[in-house]
Biotite code that builds the C-alpha atoms (Angstrom):
import biotite.structure as struc

atoms = struc.array([
    struc.Atom([-15.968, 8.382, -30.427], chain_id="A", res_id=1, res_name="MET", atom_name="CA", element="C"),
    struc.Atom([-13.426, 5.790, -29.228], chain_id="A", res_id=2, res_name="PRO", atom_name="CA", element="C"),
    struc.Atom([-9.887, 6.511, -28.115], chain_id="A", res_id=3, res_name="THR", atom_name="CA", element="C"),
    struc.Atom([-7.034, 4.537, -29.625], chain_id="A", res_id=4, res_name="TYR", atom_name="CA", element="C"),
    struc.Atom([-3.426, 4.247, -28.490], chain_id="A", res_id=5, res_name="THR", atom_name="CA", element="C"),
    struc.Atom([-0.764, 4.964, -31.092], chain_id="A", res_id=6, res_name="TYR", atom_name="CA", element="C"),
    struc.Atom([2.989, 4.427, -30.827], chain_id="A", res_id=7, res_name="SER", atom_name="CA", element="C"),
    struc.Atom([5.930, 5.568, -32.917], chain_id="A", res_id=8, res_name="CYS", atom_name="CA", element="C"),
    struc.Atom([9.452, 4.337, -33.454], chain_id="A", res_id=9, res_name="GLY", atom_name="CA", element="C"),
    struc.Atom([10.823, 7.530, -31.886], chain_id="A", res_id=10, res_name="CYS", atom_name="CA", element="C"),
    struc.Atom([9.425, 6.441, -28.505], chain_id="A", res_id=11, res_name="GLY", atom_name="CA", element="C"),
    struc.Atom([6.265, 8.532, -28.510], chain_id="A", res_id=12, res_name="TRP", atom_name="CA", element="C"),
    struc.Atom([3.150, 6.771, -27.274], chain_id="A", res_id=13, res_name="ARG", atom_name="CA", element="C"),
    struc.Atom([-0.201, 8.453, -26.848], chain_id="A", res_id=14, res_name="GLY", atom_name="CA", element="C"),
    struc.Atom([-3.946, 8.324, -27.241], chain_id="A", res_id=15, res_name="ASP", atom_name="CA", element="C"),
    struc.Atom([-6.053, 9.893, -29.981], chain_id="A", res_id=16, res_name="ARG", atom_name="CA", element="C"),
    struc.Atom([-9.783, 10.061, -30.416], chain_id="A", res_id=17, res_name="ARG", atom_name="CA", element="C"),
    struc.Atom([-10.844, 8.762, -33.784], chain_id="A", res_id=18, res_name="ALA", atom_name="CA", element="C"),
    struc.Atom([-13.819, 7.180, -35.487], chain_id="A", res_id=19, res_name="GLY", atom_name="CA", element="C"),
    struc.Atom([-14.355, 3.445, -35.776], chain_id="A", res_id=20, res_name="TYR", atom_name="CA", element="C"),
    struc.Atom([-12.935, 3.552, -39.270], chain_id="A", res_id=21, res_name="ASP", atom_name="CA", element="C"),
    struc.Atom([-9.710, 5.229, -38.038], chain_id="A", res_id=22, res_name="ALA", atom_name="CA", element="C"),
    struc.Atom([-6.558, 4.586, -39.996], chain_id="A", res_id=23, res_name="ALA", atom_name="CA", element="C"),
    struc.Atom([-4.020, 2.263, -38.463], chain_id="A", res_id=24, res_name="THR", atom_name="CA", element="C"),
    struc.Atom([-1.220, 4.679, -39.367], chain_id="A", res_id=25, res_name="ILE", atom_name="CA", element="C"),
    struc.Atom([-1.294, 8.387, -38.456], chain_id="A", res_id=26, res_name="VAL", atom_name="CA", element="C"),
    struc.Atom([1.479, 10.973, -38.265], chain_id="A", res_id=27, res_name="PRO", atom_name="CA", element="C"),
    struc.Atom([3.390, 11.049, -34.956], chain_id="A", res_id=28, res_name="CYS", atom_name="CA", element="C"),
    struc.Atom([2.814, 14.152, -32.834], chain_id="A", res_id=29, res_name="PHE", atom_name="CA", element="C"),
    struc.Atom([6.468, 14.528, -31.856], chain_id="A", res_id=30, res_name="SER", atom_name="CA", element="C"),
    struc.Atom([8.490, 13.630, -34.970], chain_id="A", res_id=31, res_name="CYS", atom_name="CA", element="C"),
    struc.Atom([5.973, 13.421, -37.831], chain_id="A", res_id=32, res_name="GLY", atom_name="CA", element="C"),
    struc.Atom([6.880, 9.843, -38.789], chain_id="A", res_id=33, res_name="LEU", atom_name="CA", element="C"),
    struc.Atom([4.062, 7.309, -39.147], chain_id="A", res_id=34, res_name="PRO", atom_name="CA", element="C"),
    struc.Atom([2.655, 6.103, -35.794], chain_id="A", res_id=35, res_name="ALA", atom_name="CA", element="C"),
    struc.Atom([0.780, 2.805, -35.715], chain_id="A", res_id=36, res_name="THR", atom_name="CA", element="C"),
    struc.Atom([-2.391, 1.976, -33.831], chain_id="A", res_id=37, res_name="LYS", atom_name="CA", element="C"),
    struc.Atom([-1.745, -0.554, -31.067], chain_id="A", res_id=38, res_name="GLU", atom_name="CA", element="C"),
    struc.Atom([-3.858, -3.650, -30.871], chain_id="A", res_id=39, res_name="ASP", atom_name="CA", element="C"),
    struc.Atom([-6.528, -3.480, -28.173], chain_id="A", res_id=40, res_name="VAL", atom_name="CA", element="C"),
    struc.Atom([-5.667, -6.976, -26.996], chain_id="A", res_id=41, res_name="TYR", atom_name="CA", element="C"),
    struc.Atom([-1.912, -6.432, -26.952], chain_id="A", res_id=42, res_name="ARG", atom_name="CA", element="C"),
    struc.Atom([-0.350, -8.291, -24.009], chain_id="A", res_id=43, res_name="PRO", atom_name="CA", element="C"),
    struc.Atom([1.272, -6.115, -21.380], chain_id="A", res_id=44, res_name="ASN", atom_name="CA", element="C"),
    struc.Atom([4.169, -7.766, -19.613], chain_id="A", res_id=45, res_name="PHE", atom_name="CA", element="C"),
    struc.Atom([5.183, -4.689, -17.613], chain_id="A", res_id=46, res_name="GLY", atom_name="CA", element="C"),
    struc.Atom([2.847, -5.285, -14.699], chain_id="A", res_id=47, res_name="GLY", atom_name="CA", element="C"),
    struc.Atom([3.136, -3.492, -11.391], chain_id="A", res_id=48, res_name="PHE", atom_name="CA", element="C"),
    struc.Atom([6.236, -3.355, -9.276], chain_id="A", res_id=49, res_name="ALA", atom_name="CA", element="C"),
    struc.Atom([5.467, -4.640, -5.811], chain_id="A", res_id=50, res_name="SER", atom_name="CA", element="C"),
    struc.Atom([6.781, -2.870, -2.768], chain_id="A", res_id=51, res_name="THR", atom_name="CA", element="C"),
    struc.Atom([8.978, -5.071, -0.564], chain_id="A", res_id=52, res_name="PRO", atom_name="CA", element="C"),
    struc.Atom([7.047, -6.389, 2.419], chain_id="A", res_id=53, res_name="ARG", atom_name="CA", element="C"),
    struc.Atom([9.235, -4.654, 5.020], chain_id="A", res_id=54, res_name="ASP", atom_name="CA", element="C"),
    struc.Atom([8.614, -1.280, 3.314], chain_id="A", res_id=55, res_name="GLN", atom_name="CA", element="C"),
    struc.Atom([4.828, -1.572, 3.235], chain_id="A", res_id=56, res_name="ARG", atom_name="CA", element="C"),
    struc.Atom([3.352, 0.675, 5.886], chain_id="A", res_id=57, res_name="THR", atom_name="CA", element="C"),
    struc.Atom([0.251, -1.407, 6.483], chain_id="A", res_id=58, res_name="TYR", atom_name="CA", element="C"),
    struc.Atom([2.435, -4.439, 7.264], chain_id="A", res_id=59, res_name="TRP", atom_name="CA", element="C"),
    struc.Atom([4.369, -2.542, 9.940], chain_id="A", res_id=60, res_name="GLN", atom_name="CA", element="C"),
    struc.Atom([1.160, -1.064, 11.374], chain_id="A", res_id=61, res_name="GLU", atom_name="CA", element="C"),
    struc.Atom([-0.388, -4.543, 11.570], chain_id="A", res_id=62, res_name="PHE", atom_name="CA", element="C"),
    struc.Atom([2.756, -5.906, 13.206], chain_id="A", res_id=63, res_name="LYS", atom_name="CA", element="C"),
    struc.Atom([2.762, -3.105, 15.780], chain_id="A", res_id=64, res_name="ASP", atom_name="CA", element="C"),
    struc.Atom([-0.969, -3.541, 16.455], chain_id="A", res_id=65, res_name="PHE", atom_name="CA", element="C"),
    struc.Atom([-0.523, -7.299, 16.919], chain_id="A", res_id=66, res_name="THR", atom_name="CA", element="C"),
    struc.Atom([2.411, -6.727, 19.249], chain_id="A", res_id=67, res_name="GLU", atom_name="CA", element="C"),
    struc.Atom([0.437, -4.219, 21.325], chain_id="A", res_id=68, res_name="ALA", atom_name="CA", element="C"),
    struc.Atom([-2.506, -6.619, 21.551], chain_id="A", res_id=69, res_name="GLY", atom_name="CA", element="C"),
    struc.Atom([-0.250, -9.474, 22.683], chain_id="A", res_id=70, res_name="ALA", atom_name="CA", element="C"),
    struc.Atom([1.288, -7.250, 25.340], chain_id="A", res_id=71, res_name="GLU", atom_name="CA", element="C"),
    struc.Atom([-2.152, -6.315, 26.671], chain_id="A", res_id=72, res_name="LEU", atom_name="CA", element="C"),
    struc.Atom([-3.198, -9.975, 26.775], chain_id="A", res_id=73, res_name="GLU", atom_name="CA", element="C"),
    struc.Atom([-0.032, -10.782, 28.711], chain_id="A", res_id=74, res_name="TYR", atom_name="CA", element="C"),
    struc.Atom([-0.716, -7.992, 31.222], chain_id="A", res_id=75, res_name="GLN", atom_name="CA", element="C"),
    struc.Atom([-4.276, -9.260, 31.645], chain_id="A", res_id=76, res_name="HIS", atom_name="CA", element="C"),
    struc.Atom([-3.084, -12.824, 32.266], chain_id="A", res_id=77, res_name="SER", atom_name="CA", element="C"),
    struc.Atom([-0.618, -11.540, 34.903], chain_id="A", res_id=78, res_name="ARG", atom_name="CA", element="C"),
    struc.Atom([-3.440, -9.680, 36.671], chain_id="A", res_id=79, res_name="LEU", atom_name="CA", element="C"),
    struc.Atom([-5.534, -12.866, 36.654], chain_id="A", res_id=80, res_name="GLU", atom_name="CA", element="C"),
    struc.Atom([-2.640, -14.813, 38.178], chain_id="A", res_id=81, res_name="GLU", atom_name="CA", element="C"),
    struc.Atom([-2.271, -12.242, 40.951], chain_id="A", res_id=82, res_name="GLU", atom_name="CA", element="C"),
    struc.Atom([-6.010, -12.240, 41.662], chain_id="A", res_id=83, res_name="ALA", atom_name="CA", element="C"),
    struc.Atom([-6.230, -16.024, 41.513], chain_id="A", res_id=84, res_name="GLY", atom_name="CA", element="C"),
    struc.Atom([-9.551, -15.853, 39.651], chain_id="A", res_id=85, res_name="THR", atom_name="CA", element="C"),
    struc.Atom([-10.573, -15.135, 36.073], chain_id="A", res_id=86, res_name="PRO", atom_name="CA", element="C"),
    struc.Atom([-11.155, -11.447, 35.475], chain_id="A", res_id=87, res_name="LEU", atom_name="CA", element="C"),
    struc.Atom([-13.516, -9.986, 32.868], chain_id="A", res_id=88, res_name="PRO", atom_name="CA", element="C"),
    struc.Atom([-11.680, -9.441, 29.632], chain_id="A", res_id=89, res_name="THR", atom_name="CA", element="C"),
    struc.Atom([-11.311, -5.737, 28.788], chain_id="A", res_id=90, res_name="PRO", atom_name="CA", element="C"),
    struc.Atom([-11.744, -4.528, 25.194], chain_id="A", res_id=91, res_name="PRO", atom_name="CA", element="C"),
    struc.Atom([-8.113, -5.258, 24.266], chain_id="A", res_id=92, res_name="LEU", atom_name="CA", element="C"),
    struc.Atom([-8.408, -4.200, 20.635], chain_id="A", res_id=93, res_name="ALA", atom_name="CA", element="C"),
    struc.Atom([-9.883, -0.829, 21.582], chain_id="A", res_id=94, res_name="GLN", atom_name="CA", element="C"),
    struc.Atom([-7.179, -0.246, 24.213], chain_id="A", res_id=95, res_name="ILE", atom_name="CA", element="C"),
    struc.Atom([-4.444, -1.214, 21.728], chain_id="A", res_id=96, res_name="ALA", atom_name="CA", element="C"),
    struc.Atom([-5.833, 1.179, 19.100], chain_id="A", res_id=97, res_name="LYS", atom_name="CA", element="C"),
    struc.Atom([-5.984, 4.017, 21.633], chain_id="A", res_id=98, res_name="THR", atom_name="CA", element="C"),
    struc.Atom([-2.406, 3.397, 22.739], chain_id="A", res_id=99, res_name="GLN", atom_name="CA", element="C"),
    struc.Atom([-1.229, 3.157, 19.122], chain_id="A", res_id=100, res_name="ALA", atom_name="CA", element="C"),
    struc.Atom([-2.871, 6.497, 18.282], chain_id="A", res_id=101, res_name="ARG", atom_name="CA", element="C"),
    struc.Atom([-1.211, 8.094, 21.295], chain_id="A", res_id=102, res_name="GLU", atom_name="CA", element="C"),
    struc.Atom([2.199, 6.783, 20.223], chain_id="A", res_id=103, res_name="LEU", atom_name="CA", element="C"),
    struc.Atom([1.682, 7.954, 16.635], chain_id="A", res_id=104, res_name="ILE", atom_name="CA", element="C"),
    struc.Atom([0.740, 11.397, 17.955], chain_id="A", res_id=105, res_name="ALA", atom_name="CA", element="C"),
    struc.Atom([4.045, 11.431, 19.882], chain_id="A", res_id=106, res_name="LYS", atom_name="CA", element="C"),
    struc.Atom([5.900, 10.692, 16.632], chain_id="A", res_id=107, res_name="GLY", atom_name="CA", element="C"),
    struc.Atom([6.773, 7.038, 17.251], chain_id="A", res_id=108, res_name="VAL", atom_name="CA", element="C"),
    struc.Atom([7.287, 5.327, 13.906], chain_id="A", res_id=109, res_name="LYS", atom_name="CA", element="C"),
    struc.Atom([7.674, 1.660, 14.904], chain_id="A", res_id=110, res_name="SER", atom_name="CA", element="C"),
    struc.Atom([8.095, -0.665, 17.858], chain_id="A", res_id=111, res_name="SER", atom_name="CA", element="C"),
    struc.Atom([11.873, -0.497, 17.381], chain_id="A", res_id=112, res_name="GLU", atom_name="CA", element="C"),
    struc.Atom([11.693, 3.298, 17.540], chain_id="A", res_id=113, res_name="ASP", atom_name="CA", element="C"),
    struc.Atom([9.699, 3.080, 20.777], chain_id="A", res_id=114, res_name="TRP", atom_name="CA", element="C"),
    struc.Atom([12.242, 0.662, 22.295], chain_id="A", res_id=115, res_name="LYS", atom_name="CA", element="C"),
    struc.Atom([15.039, 3.089, 21.446], chain_id="A", res_id=116, res_name="GLU", atom_name="CA", element="C"),
    struc.Atom([13.155, 5.976, 23.079], chain_id="A", res_id=117, res_name="ARG", atom_name="CA", element="C"),
    struc.Atom([12.394, 4.082, 26.280], chain_id="A", res_id=118, res_name="THR", atom_name="CA", element="C"),
    struc.Atom([15.894, 2.617, 26.744], chain_id="A", res_id=119, res_name="LYS", atom_name="CA", element="C"),
    struc.Atom([17.200, 5.542, 28.749], chain_id="A", res_id=120, res_name="HIS", atom_name="CA", element="C"),
])
């Protein structure tokens, strides 16, 4: 048995199970006035509200991970300069993930938070 969406002028909107020959007008559950069956192909212009980019957690985590990776690459290049020869590249991504997990366990929320904590 299919489910149809009905709406009423009082603001009520809900679903009801009914047969294929269901009436297009049924009594509203909240006020008793006639509620009409909504068209299945009715356009919906509401859409989803997107979260601003700076408030998305995955964006900040990616930014912090990228920053940590760049810092490790810089440290590695400095070590190569001191040695005067190319050194084997360590697993930078794995090291960055480990360091990020350690910082998260300490309660660090972002790179700015970490800079504030290490200022003193």
